[in-house]
C-alpha positions, 0 to 999 in steps of 0.5 A: 304778075311775075307768077303768072309770067313765070307759069307761061313761061314753064308751059311754054317750055314743056311743050313740044318742038315740031319735028324737023320733017328732014331728021324725021325722014333720016331716021325713018331711014335708019329704022328702016336700013336696020330692020333689014339688016335685022331680018337678013341677019335672021335668015342666016345670011352670011354677009350680013355681020360685015354690012352691020359692023361697017353701019354700027361703025358709021354711027358710033361716029355721029 
């Protein structure tokens, strides 16, 4: 019986947790922002480098 309990525990522990909808929205927003900055950088926008550095500093703080 103990072996079955251990197996059940391992299976339950390996199941992926359900994603947090707010975290998913935040991650999507961050990715969209970074994609926009990359597009502007590749287009030759001279002001985007400052924004990239600001976002980098912000993300490093977390």
